[in-house]
C-alpha positions as CSV (number, residue, x, y, z in Angstrom):
1,M,65.2,114.0,-36.1
2,K,63.1,116.3,-33.8
3,S,64.2,119.1,-31.5
4,I,62.4,119.1,-28.0
5,G,62.4,121.8,-25.5
6,V,61.5,121.1,-21.9
7,L,60.3,124.3,-19.9
8,Q,60.0,125.0,-16.3
9,E,56.5,125.4,-14.9
10,P,54.8,128.7,-13.8
11,N,53.2,129.6,-10.4
12,K,55.6,127.5,-8.2
13,D,54.8,124.2,-9.7
14,L,57.9,122.2,-9.2
15,R,56.8,119.2,-11.4
16,V,58.8,118.5,-14.5
17,S,57.4,117.0,-17.7
18,L,60.5,115.0,-18.5
19,L,63.2,113.5,-16.1
20,P,66.8,112.9,-17.2
21,Q,66.1,109.3,-17.9
22,A,63.3,110.3,-20.4
23,V,65.8,112.7,-21.9
24,D,68.3,109.9,-22.4
25,E,65.7,107.9,-24.2
26,L,65.0,110.8,-26.6
27,V,68.7,111.4,-27.3
28,R,69.2,107.8,-28.0
29,L,66.4,107.9,-30.6
30,K,68.6,110.6,-32.4
31,N,66.6,113.6,-31.1
32,Q,67.9,117.0,-29.7
33,V,66.7,118.0,-26.2
34,W,66.9,121.5,-25.0
35,V,66.3,121.9,-21.2
36,E,65.7,125.1,-19.6
37,Q,68.2,126.0,-16.9
38,G,67.2,125.0,-13.4
39,L,64.4,122.9,-14.8
40,G,64.7,120.2,-11.9
41,H,66.1,122.1,-9.0
42,G,62.7,121.9,-7.2
43,I,63.0,118.1,-7.0
44,G,66.6,117.9,-6.3
45,L,67.9,117.5,-9.9
46,T,70.8,119.6,-11.2
47,D,71.5,120.9,-14.8
48,Q,74.4,118.4,-14.8
49,D,72.1,115.5,-14.4
50,Y,70.4,116.6,-17.7
51,A,73.7,117.3,-19.4
52,Q,75.0,114.0,-18.6
53,K,72.0,112.4,-20.4
54,G,72.7,114.4,-23.6
55,A,70.5,117.4,-23.1
56,K,71.6,120.9,-23.9
57,V,70.9,123.1,-20.8
58,V,70.1,126.7,-22.0
59,T,67.9,129.7,-21.3
60,R,64.1,129.6,-21.9
61,S,64.4,131.9,-24.9
62,Q,67.1,129.5,-26.5
63,A,64.9,126.5,-25.8
64,L,61.8,128.1,-27.5
65,K,64.1,129.3,-30.5
66,Q,65.6,125.9,-31.1
67,A,62.8,123.4,-30.3
68,D,60.1,122.3,-32.7
69,I,58.3,120.5,-29.8
70,I,57.8,122.1,-26.4
71,T,56.7,120.1,-23.4
72,T,55.1,121.7,-20.5
73,I,52.7,120.5,-17.9
74,N,50.6,123.8,-17.6
75,L,49.4,125.8,-20.6
76,P,52.2,128.5,-21.4
77,N,49.9,131.3,-21.7
78,G,52.8,133.9,-21.3
79,L,54.6,132.4,-24.2
80,I,52.0,132.6,-27.0
81,P,54.1,134.8,-29.5
82,D,57.1,132.3,-29.1
83,L,55.1,129.3,-29.9
84,L,54.1,130.1,-33.6
85,D,54.7,127.0,-35.9
86,K,55.5,124.8,-32.9
87,S,53.8,121.9,-31.2
88,I,53.3,122.0,-27.5
89,L,52.6,119.0,-25.3
90,G,51.0,119.1,-21.9
91,V,48.0,118.6,-19.6
92,Y,45.7,121.6,-20.5
93,N,42.0,120.6,-20.0
94,P,41.1,122.0,-23.2
95,L,37.5,120.7,-23.0
96,Y,36.9,123.2,-20.0
97,F,39.3,125.9,-20.7
98,K,38.4,126.4,-24.5
99,D,38.9,130.2,-24.2
100,D,42.6,129.7,-23.2
101,L,43.3,127.6,-26.3
102,L,41.6,130.1,-28.6
103,K,44.3,132.8,-27.8
104,F,46.8,130.6,-29.7
105,S,47.4,131.0,-33.5
106,N,46.1,128.1,-35.6
107,N,49.8,127.6,-36.5
108,T,50.5,126.3,-33.0
109,R,49.5,122.6,-32.8
110,I,48.4,121.8,-29.2
111,Y,48.5,118.3,-27.9
112,S,46.8,117.7,-24.6
113,L,47.5,114.4,-22.8
114,D,44.2,114.5,-20.9
115,L,42.4,114.0,-24.3
116,L,43.8,110.5,-24.9
117,P,41.1,108.0,-25.3
118,R,41.0,105.3,-22.4
119,T,42.3,102.4,-24.4
120,T,44.8,99.7,-23.7
121,L,47.4,101.3,-25.9
122,A,47.0,104.6,-24.0
123,Q,47.1,103.3,-20.5
124,N,51.0,104.2,-20.1
125,M,50.3,107.8,-21.2
126,D,47.2,108.3,-19.0
127,V,48.2,111.5,-17.1
128,L,44.7,112.0,-15.5
129,S,45.0,108.6,-13.8
130,S,48.7,109.3,-12.7
131,M,47.8,112.6,-11.1
132,A,44.4,111.7,-9.8
133,S,45.8,108.8,-7.8
134,L,48.4,111.2,-6.1
135,S,45.8,113.8,-5.5
136,G,43.4,111.4,-3.9
137,Y,46.1,110.2,-1.6
138,K,47.3,113.6,-0.7
139,A,43.8,114.9,-0.1
140,V,43.2,112.6,2.7
141,L,46.5,113.4,4.5
142,F,45.9,117.1,3.9
143,A,42.4,116.8,5.5
144,A,43.8,114.9,8.4
145,N,45.9,118.0,9.3
146,Y,42.7,120.0,9.8
147,V,40.1,117.7,11.1
148,S,39.5,118.0,14.9
149,K,39.9,114.2,15.6
150,P,42.3,111.4,14.7
151,L,41.4,109.2,11.7
152,P,42.1,105.8,13.6
153,M,40.3,104.6,16.7
154,F,42.4,105.3,19.8
155,T,41.9,103.3,23.0
156,T,43.6,104.6,26.1
157,A,43.3,104.5,29.9
158,A,41.4,107.8,29.6
159,G,38.8,106.3,27.3
160,T,38.2,105.4,23.7
161,L,38.2,107.9,20.6
162,R,36.0,106.5,17.8
163,P,37.5,106.5,14.3
164,A,36.8,109.5,12.1
165,K,34.1,109.1,9.5
166,V,35.3,109.9,5.9
167,L,32.8,110.4,3.0
168,V,34.2,110.3,-0.5
169,L,32.0,111.7,-3.4
170,G,33.0,110.2,-6.7
171,A,34.7,106.9,-6.9
172,G,36.9,107.4,-9.9
173,V,40.8,107.2,-9.7
174,A,41.2,109.9,-7.3
175,G,38.2,108.7,-5.1
176,L,39.3,105.2,-5.0
177,Q,42.8,106.2,-3.9
178,A,41.3,108.5,-1.2
179,I,39.3,105.5,0.0
180,A,42.1,103.2,0.2
181,T,44.2,105.8,2.0
182,A,41.6,106.8,4.6
183,K,41.0,103.0,5.2
184,R,44.7,102.3,5.7
185,L,44.7,105.2,8.2
186,G,41.8,103.5,10.2
187,A,39.0,105.8,9.3
188,E,35.4,104.5,8.8
189,V,34.7,105.2,5.1
190,E,31.7,105.4,2.8
191,A,31.5,106.4,-0.8
192,F,29.0,107.6,-3.4
193,D,29.2,107.6,-7.1
194,V,26.4,107.8,-10.0
195,R,28.1,104.8,-11.8
196,S,26.8,101.5,-10.8
197,S,30.2,99.8,-11.8
198,A,31.8,101.8,-8.9
199,E,29.9,99.9,-6.2
200,E,32.1,96.7,-6.5
201,E,35.3,98.8,-6.5
202,V,34.2,100.6,-3.4
203,K,33.3,97.5,-1.6
204,S,36.5,95.8,-2.5
205,L,38.4,98.5,-0.5
206,G,36.3,98.0,2.6
207,A,34.1,101.0,2.4
208,N,30.3,101.3,2.3
209,F,28.7,102.3,-1.0
210,I,25.9,104.9,-0.9
211,K,23.5,104.0,-3.6
212,V,21.0,106.3,-5.4
213,E,18.6,104.6,-7.8
214,G,17.9,105.9,-11.3
215,S,21.3,107.2,-12.3
216,E,22.0,107.6,-16.0
217,E,25.1,106.0,-17.6
218,S,26.7,106.2,-21.1
219,K,28.9,103.5,-22.6
220,N,30.6,106.3,-24.6
221,S,31.6,108.4,-21.7
222,G,35.0,106.7,-21.3
223,G,34.4,105.7,-17.7
224,Y,33.4,109.2,-16.7
225,A,30.1,110.2,-15.0
226,V,27.6,111.9,-17.2
227,E,25.0,114.7,-16.2
228,Q,22.0,113.2,-14.4
229,S,18.3,114.2,-14.5
230,I,16.8,117.0,-12.3
231,N,15.0,114.3,-10.2
232,F,18.1,112.3,-9.7
233,Q,20.1,115.2,-8.7
234,R,17.4,116.2,-6.1
235,T,17.4,112.8,-4.5
236,Q,21.2,112.7,-4.7
237,R,21.6,116.0,-2.7
238,L,19.2,114.8,0.0
239,L,21.1,111.6,0.6
240,I,24.5,113.4,0.5
241,H,23.1,115.9,2.8
242,E,22.3,113.4,5.4
243,H,25.7,111.6,5.1
244,C,27.7,114.9,5.3
245,R,26.1,115.8,8.6
246,S,27.7,112.8,10.2
247,A,31.0,112.9,8.4
248,D,34.3,114.3,9.8
249,I,36.0,114.5,6.4
250,V,34.2,114.9,3.0
251,I,36.6,114.3,0.0
252,S,34.8,115.4,-3.2
253,T,36.1,114.3,-6.7
254,A,33.1,114.4,-8.9
255,N,33.8,116.0,-12.4
256,I,32.3,115.8,-15.9
257,P,34.7,116.6,-18.8
258,G,34.3,120.0,-20.3
259,K,31.4,121.1,-18.0
260,K,31.1,122.9,-14.7
261,A,31.4,120.3,-11.7
262,P,28.0,119.3,-10.3
263,V,27.3,120.9,-6.9
264,L,26.8,118.2,-4.4
265,I,27.4,120.0,-1.1
266,S,25.0,123.0,-0.7
267,E,25.7,125.9,1.8
268,S,22.7,124.6,3.8
269,T,24.6,121.2,4.1
270,V,27.7,122.9,5.4
271,K,25.7,124.7,8.0
272,K,24.6,121.3,9.3
273,M,27.9,119.6,9.4
274,Q,29.9,119.1,12.7
275,A,32.2,122.0,13.8
276,G,35.8,121.0,13.1
277,S,35.0,118.9,10.1
278,V,36.7,119.3,6.7
279,I,35.7,119.4,3.1
280,V,38.4,118.8,0.5
281,D,37.0,119.8,-3.0
282,L,39.2,118.3,-5.8
283,A,36.8,119.7,-8.5
284,S,37.3,123.2,-7.4
285,E,39.1,124.1,-10.6
286,Q,35.9,123.4,-12.5
287,G,33.6,125.3,-10.3
288,G,33.6,122.8,-7.2
289,N,31.3,120.2,-5.8
290,C,30.9,122.4,-2.7
291,E,28.9,125.6,-3.2
292,L,31.4,127.4,-0.8
293,S,34.7,126.3,-2.2
294,Q,37.0,128.4,-4.0
295,N,39.9,127.1,-6.1
296,N,43.3,127.2,-4.4
297,K,41.7,128.6,-1.2
298,I,41.4,127.3,2.3
299,Q,38.4,128.9,4.3
300,T,36.3,128.3,7.2
301,H,32.5,128.4,7.0
302,Y,30.2,127.6,9.9
303,G,33.1,125.9,11.8
304,V,33.9,123.7,8.8
305,T,37.2,124.0,6.9
306,V,36.5,124.0,3.1
307,I,39.7,123.3,0.9
308,G,39.6,123.9,-2.8
309,N,42.4,122.2,-4.6
310,S,42.4,120.3,-7.9
311,H,46.1,119.7,-8.1
312,F,47.3,118.0,-4.8
313,S,49.9,116.1,-7.1
314,R,51.8,119.6,-6.9
315,A,52.5,118.8,-3.2
316,I,54.5,115.8,-4.1
317,P,56.4,117.0,-7.2
318,K,59.0,114.3,-7.2
319,A,56.6,111.5,-7.3
320,A,54.5,113.4,-9.7
321,S,57.3,114.1,-12.0
322,Q,58.2,110.4,-12.1
323,L,54.8,109.4,-13.2
324,L,54.3,112.5,-15.6
325,S,57.7,111.7,-17.3
326,T,56.7,108.2,-18.0
327,N,53.5,109.5,-19.5
328,F,55.1,112.0,-21.6
329,I,58.0,109.9,-22.9
330,N,55.6,107.0,-24.0
331,F,53.5,109.5,-26.0
332,L,56.6,111.2,-27.5
333,K,58.1,107.8,-28.6
334,L,54.8,106.8,-30.3
335,W,54.5,110.3,-31.8
336,L,58.1,110.5,-33.2
337,N,57.9,106.9,-34.5
338,D,54.4,107.2,-36.1
339,P,53.1,110.8,-36.2
340,G,50.0,109.7,-38.3
341,N,48.7,107.4,-35.5
342,Q,45.1,107.9,-34.8
343,L,45.9,107.9,-31.0
344,I,48.2,111.0,-31.8
345,K,45.6,112.7,-33.9
346,S,42.9,112.4,-31.0
347,T,45.0,114.6,-28.7
348,L,45.4,117.5,-31.3
349,A,43.4,120.5,-29.9
350,K,42.2,122.4,-33.1
351,N,41.7,126.0,-31.8
352,N,39.3,126.8,-34.7
353,Q,36.7,124.3,-33.5
354,E,33.9,124.7,-30.9
355,K,34.4,121.2,-29.7
356,I,37.9,119.4,-29.4
357,P,37.6,115.9,-31.0
358,V,38.5,112.8,-29.3
359,S,38.8,110.0,-31.9
360,P,39.1,106.4,-31.1
361,L,41.9,104.1,-32.3
362,N,41.4,102.5,-35.6
């Protein structure tokens, strides 16, 4: 039997890692669950909702004292002394934020779900896909509030308004969801990605694919983009520059695990964009795809609104919590039933190593 503590998130993040139904599953498996008071208030859940499923609703300090395993979404930096000899489970981006993990004692075992290998077994635990899909969707809606024209075409007695042009940079999960959302809203959409495999997916959603010849790909990248040559990057920036000039909305999602995000939109490009257009930078947490973007800030440069936000899933916390809770409970059930599973070992971030290993399944 294990004792599991579920904590509230910091910085006004209303998402929760485990919903009452997930708590019920853990209790049925003969585990104790300690839930921090007020955990689900931000998404309309009461402490009684958790208590009815068998959780013990307590203060944060009590949960930390009683639990062997702590679940959080964000890295609990302020609780480092309380986490000695415990395991913490969340979504910590340790490949990029290594220094944050190094603050923890080696006696704290850190499991980060974003390190899961992309295998069939791990699909229902894939927090990156869950949150990226919501972020891509919300990014388009957020941009629509700031752009100076409607997304669909309007035909009226006073004349016709052409549909907005949306450019999506990066056709991963977030990018594809942004494409699908923009198309459903009636925009003209085009997309760019360095991976040749993305072309078919982009076209299947009705968008035009911008192709740059000479990209480098790796079978071992787990579906992510890899760093490109200097010549390719130069050609890429010139092509993106031309397409940004005519775009009303640019959604940028390009990221490389563990590295600074590639700069795809320079300040000179922003200067040439139409006044009233919008850039949404989903890679801002790792430096940003736009040279002018700042994480968690909305700014205006040369008449262009630049929005830096890597966590739009926080804007729809109830839906995000539903997906996250499913990801967390699926991992926990596998972990509690088979703690030696190689999939579990692959998510253990060892603080004394320069690189955090991601091992494939046996």
